[in-house]
C-alpha positions as CSV (number, residue, x, y, z in Angstrom):
1,M,-84.3,152.3,-16.2
2,S,-84.1,149.5,-13.7
3,I,-86.2,146.4,-13.0
4,S,-88.5,145.6,-10.1
5,V,-88.0,142.2,-8.4
6,L,-90.8,140.0,-7.2
7,I,-90.2,137.0,-4.9
8,L,-93.0,134.8,-3.7
9,T,-92.3,133.2,-0.4
10,L,-93.6,130.8,2.2
11,N,-91.1,129.9,5.0
12,E,-88.0,130.7,3.0
13,E,-85.7,131.8,5.7
14,L,-83.0,129.4,4.5
15,N,-83.2,130.4,0.8
16,L,-84.2,134.1,0.9
17,P,-80.9,135.7,2.0
18,R,-78.9,134.3,-1.0
19,C,-81.7,135.2,-3.4
20,L,-82.0,138.8,-2.0
21,A,-78.2,139.2,-2.2
22,S,-78.3,138.3,-5.9
23,V,-80.9,141.0,-6.7
24,S,-79.5,143.7,-4.5
25,W,-78.8,145.8,-7.7
26,S,-82.6,146.6,-7.8
27,D,-84.0,149.4,-5.7
28,D,-87.5,147.9,-5.9
29,I,-87.6,144.4,-4.3
30,V,-91.1,143.1,-3.5
31,V,-91.7,140.0,-1.4
32,F,-95.2,138.5,-1.7
33,D,-95.5,136.3,1.3
34,S,-98.0,133.6,2.2
35,F,-97.9,134.4,5.9
36,S,-94.7,132.6,6.7
37,S,-94.2,131.3,10.3
38,D,-90.4,131.6,10.2
39,R,-88.1,134.6,9.8
40,T,-88.9,135.2,6.1
41,V,-90.7,138.5,6.6
42,E,-88.1,139.8,9.0
43,I,-85.3,138.9,6.6
44,A,-87.1,140.5,3.7
45,K,-87.6,143.8,5.6
46,A,-84.0,143.8,6.8
47,H,-82.9,143.7,3.2
48,G,-85.1,146.7,2.4
49,A,-87.8,144.8,0.5
50,R,-91.4,145.8,0.5
51,V,-93.5,143.0,1.9
52,F,-97.1,142.2,1.0
53,Q,-99.0,139.1,2.3
54,R,-101.9,136.9,1.0
55,R,-103.1,133.5,2.0
56,F,-102.1,130.9,-0.5
57,D,-105.1,129.1,-2.2
58,N,-103.7,127.8,-5.5
59,E,-100.7,128.7,-7.6
60,R,-102.6,130.2,-10.5
61,D,-104.7,132.7,-8.4
62,H,-101.8,133.5,-6.1
63,R,-99.5,134.4,-8.9
64,T,-102.2,136.3,-10.7
65,A,-102.7,138.3,-7.5
66,S,-98.9,139.0,-7.4
67,L,-99.1,140.7,-10.7
68,Q,-101.4,143.3,-9.3
69,L,-98.9,144.6,-6.8
70,P,-97.6,148.2,-7.1
71,F,-94.2,147.9,-8.9
72,K,-91.9,150.9,-9.4
73,Y,-90.8,149.8,-12.9
74,P,-92.6,148.4,-15.9
75,W,-90.4,145.3,-16.0
76,V,-90.4,142.6,-13.3
77,F,-87.9,139.9,-12.6
78,N,-89.5,137.1,-10.8
79,P,-87.1,134.5,-9.4
80,D,-88.2,131.8,-7.0
81,A,-86.7,132.2,-3.5
82,D,-84.4,129.3,-4.2
83,E,-83.0,130.8,-7.4
84,V,-80.0,132.9,-7.8
85,A,-79.2,135.3,-10.7
86,A,-75.5,135.9,-11.4
87,S,-74.1,139.2,-12.5
88,A,-74.0,138.2,-16.1
89,L,-77.8,137.5,-16.1
90,R,-78.4,140.8,-14.3
91,D,-76.4,142.8,-17.0
92,E,-78.3,141.0,-19.8
93,M,-81.7,141.7,-18.3
94,L,-80.9,145.4,-17.8
95,A,-79.7,145.7,-21.4
96,K,-82.7,144.0,-22.8
97,T,-85.1,146.2,-20.9
98,A,-83.3,149.5,-21.5
99,P,-85.1,152.1,-23.7
100,G,-84.6,151.3,-27.4
101,G,-84.1,147.6,-26.7
102,D,-86.1,144.7,-28.0
103,T,-89.8,144.9,-28.5
104,H,-90.6,141.7,-26.5
105,V,-92.9,141.8,-23.5
106,A,-91.4,138.7,-21.7
107,Y,-88.2,136.7,-21.6
108,R,-87.5,133.1,-20.9
109,V,-84.4,131.9,-19.1
110,R,-82.8,128.5,-18.7
111,I,-82.7,126.9,-15.3
112,R,-79.6,125.1,-14.0
113,N,-80.9,122.7,-11.3
114,M,-78.3,122.1,-8.6
115,F,-78.2,118.9,-6.5
116,M,-75.6,117.3,-4.2
117,G,-73.2,120.1,-5.0
118,R,-73.3,119.9,-8.8
119,W,-75.3,121.1,-11.8
120,L,-77.5,118.4,-13.2
121,R,-76.7,119.0,-16.9
122,H,-78.6,116.0,-18.1
123,A,-81.0,114.6,-15.6
124,S,-82.8,117.9,-15.1
125,L,-84.1,118.2,-18.7
126,Y,-81.8,121.1,-19.4
127,P,-82.4,123.4,-21.2
128,T,-85.9,124.1,-19.7
129,W,-87.0,127.6,-20.6
130,V,-89.2,129.4,-18.0
131,V,-90.6,132.9,-17.9
132,R,-88.8,135.0,-15.3
133,L,-88.7,138.5,-16.8
134,F,-91.8,140.2,-18.0
135,R,-94.2,143.2,-18.2
136,P,-96.9,142.2,-15.7
137,E,-99.8,143.4,-17.9
138,A,-98.7,140.9,-20.6
139,L,-98.8,137.8,-18.4
140,S,-101.5,135.4,-17.4
141,F,-101.7,131.8,-16.3
142,E,-103.4,128.5,-17.1
143,R,-103.8,125.4,-14.9
144,S,-103.8,125.4,-11.1
145,A,-100.6,123.2,-10.8
146,N,-97.4,123.3,-12.8
147,L,-98.6,126.6,-14.2
148,R,-98.6,127.3,-17.9
149,Y,-97.5,130.9,-18.5
150,V,-99.5,132.7,-21.2
151,V,-97.7,135.7,-22.7
152,G,-99.7,138.3,-24.5
153,G,-97.0,139.4,-27.0
154,S,-93.7,138.4,-28.3
155,E,-91.1,136.5,-26.2
156,G,-87.4,136.6,-26.1
157,L,-84.7,134.2,-24.8
158,L,-81.9,135.2,-22.4
159,R,-78.4,133.7,-23.0
160,N,-77.4,133.5,-19.3
161,D,-78.8,130.9,-16.9
162,L,-80.5,131.1,-13.6
163,L,-79.3,128.8,-10.8
164,H,-81.9,126.7,-8.9
165,F,-81.1,125.3,-5.5
166,S,-84.3,123.3,-5.0
167,F,-82.9,121.0,-2.3
168,N,-81.4,123.7,-0.1
169,K,-84.2,123.2,2.5
170,G,-83.5,119.5,2.6
171,L,-85.2,116.3,1.2
172,E,-88.0,116.5,3.7
173,A,-89.1,119.9,2.3
174,W,-88.7,118.5,-1.2
175,F,-91.0,115.6,-0.5
176,E,-93.5,117.8,1.3
177,K,-93.7,120.1,-1.7
178,H,-94.0,117.3,-4.2
179,N,-96.6,115.6,-2.2
180,R,-98.8,118.7,-2.6
181,Y,-97.8,119.0,-6.3
182,S,-98.7,115.4,-7.0
183,S,-102.2,115.9,-5.7
184,A,-102.8,118.8,-8.0
185,E,-101.0,116.9,-10.9
186,A,-103.3,113.9,-10.4
187,G,-106.3,116.2,-11.0
188,E,-104.6,117.7,-14.1
189,T,-103.9,114.2,-15.4
190,L,-107.5,113.2,-15.2
191,R,-108.6,116.5,-16.8
192,A,-106.1,116.1,-19.7
193,L,-107.3,112.5,-20.3
194,S,-110.9,113.6,-20.6
195,E,-110.6,116.9,-22.4
196,S,-107.5,117.2,-24.5
197,R,-105.5,115.4,-27.2
198,V,-101.8,115.0,-27.7
199,P,-100.6,117.7,-30.3
200,L,-98.6,115.2,-32.2
201,A,-97.0,117.8,-34.5
202,D,-95.6,119.6,-31.5
203,L,-93.6,116.5,-30.5
204,F,-91.3,117.3,-33.4
205,T,-91.2,121.1,-33.3
206,T,-88.0,123.0,-32.7
207,D,-89.8,125.2,-30.1
208,P,-88.7,123.7,-26.7
209,V,-91.7,125.1,-24.9
210,R,-94.3,123.6,-27.2
211,R,-92.4,120.3,-27.4
212,R,-92.3,120.0,-23.6
213,R,-96.0,120.6,-23.4
214,A,-96.7,118.0,-26.0
215,L,-94.4,115.5,-24.1
216,K,-96.4,116.3,-21.0
217,E,-99.7,115.5,-22.6
218,L,-98.2,112.3,-24.0
219,S,-96.9,111.2,-20.6
220,F,-100.5,111.4,-19.2
221,R,-101.4,108.5,-21.4
222,L,-98.4,106.2,-21.0
223,P,-98.5,103.0,-18.9
224,C,-95.8,102.4,-16.2
225,R,-95.1,106.1,-15.9
226,P,-92.8,105.9,-12.9
227,T,-90.5,103.3,-14.5
228,L,-90.6,105.1,-17.9
229,R,-89.7,108.4,-16.2
230,F,-86.6,106.9,-14.6
231,L,-85.5,105.3,-17.8
232,Y,-86.1,108.5,-19.8
233,M,-84.2,110.7,-17.4
234,Y,-81.3,108.3,-16.5
235,L,-80.7,106.6,-19.9
236,F,-82.3,108.5,-22.7
237,R,-81.5,111.9,-21.3
238,L,-78.1,110.7,-20.2
239,G,-78.6,111.3,-16.5
240,F,-75.9,108.8,-15.7
241,L,-73.4,111.3,-16.9
242,D,-74.3,113.4,-13.9
243,G,-72.9,110.7,-11.6
244,V,-74.4,109.7,-8.3
245,A,-76.4,112.9,-8.2
246,G,-78.0,112.1,-11.6
247,F,-79.0,108.6,-10.4
248,H,-80.6,109.8,-7.2
249,Y,-82.4,112.7,-8.9
250,S,-83.8,110.4,-11.6
251,R,-85.1,108.1,-8.8
252,L,-86.7,111.1,-7.1
253,L,-88.5,112.1,-10.2
254,S,-89.7,108.5,-10.7
255,T,-91.0,108.5,-7.1
256,Y,-92.9,111.7,-7.9
257,E,-94.5,110.1,-10.9
258,Y,-95.5,107.1,-8.8
259,M,-97.2,109.5,-6.3
260,I,-99.2,111.0,-9.2
261,S,-100.2,107.6,-10.7
262,L,-101.3,106.3,-7.3
263,K,-103.3,109.4,-6.5
264,V,-105.0,109.1,-9.9
265,R,-106.1,105.6,-8.9
266,E,-107.3,107.0,-5.6
267,I,-109.4,109.7,-7.2
268,R,-111.0,107.3,-9.6
269,R,-111.9,104.8,-6.8
270,R,-113.4,107.6,-4.7
271,H,-115.5,108.9,-7.6
272,R,-117.0,105.3,-7.7
273,N,-117.5,105.4,-3.9
274,L,-115.0,102.6,-3.5
275,P,-112.6,102.4,-0.5
276,F,-108.9,103.0,-1.1
């Protein structure tokens, strides 16, 4: 048995060739494109991928729609276009999904964030576990930004990492993307403040996924979030050990938090019909 590959794209001509090359072992590569204006679709078809297109509305609905595509195999590997799976991860995934293997319905993998030519071992919150291998019928999503993956069954963890080149399209693309994300995150922040509480017990759990969710809920309520984010990443998480790259990455994440905080203020003022 093999594994189908699903890649979601929007103007990914710079990233897609490397990603496609890393999954060339699959004979069922599906590209779900949001009507790219560059050569993304051309590149995908040249690599033998099947291409489907849908206008992007929000991340939750778009990814939900991607699960309805006709896959050849019951298991789907879903890397982002700027992620690369090495041969060791490929072999592990094929072994896990082989007949008679584990009874899980999804697997999480650790992401190695790459920046300025190096792996951000400390400043990127490694190890962060994300769902990338799954049976489509077992997966659903919560939240419209920074999705929360909901797995309807048992999960496993993969030993080998996935490489993430999130800056391959340049800083301008990174800022454009995080400008969009910060708008959605500001809305999620206000929702969390009004509807949910911090699951305090999860702050001390050994489950990394639950602990990260609890930290996220706690962060919504902290003052001076941009400054605290920099101090947390650069000092507490030892980002300084990542050298110059760790410093700049920590500053970028602090800037992202500042964008969110400022947009929260903007939303509150507009709800009160005040100018901003």
